[in-house]
C-alpha positions, 0 to 999 in steps of 0.5 A: 568653282566660286560665285559669278556675278554679272551686272547685266547679262551673262550666256552660259554653255559651261560646267558652273559649280557655284552660284550665279547672280547677274541682272539677265542669265540665259543658259544653253542646252549644254550647261551644267550648273551646281549652283542658285541663280538670282537674277531679273530674267533667266531663260533656262535650257541647261542642266541646273542643279539649285534654286532660282530666284528671279522675276521671269523664269523662262524654262525651254524644252532643253532644259533639266532642273531640280531644285526650288523656283521663286518667281513672279512669271513662269513659262515651261516648254513642253519636254523640259525635265523638271523636279522642282517645287515652284512659288509665285510672289507679287 
């Protein structure tokens, strides 16, 4: 419960109810996040209900993402479950 703030990289394989801010975020297939993510790079592999603001977002095939994505670069592996709105910025 609550905000998670990390200056560098954080790897998540847990249930988090709150916003996450870090330089680099990686979520694994068993992670369950309800909250927004803000980072330079985000690699999403688990369940996420919330918005993501990141320069680069990589969505793995194990991901289940619901929310708004705001990024410069977006890659999505085949098989990911998505319910998203996305906006690319320069």
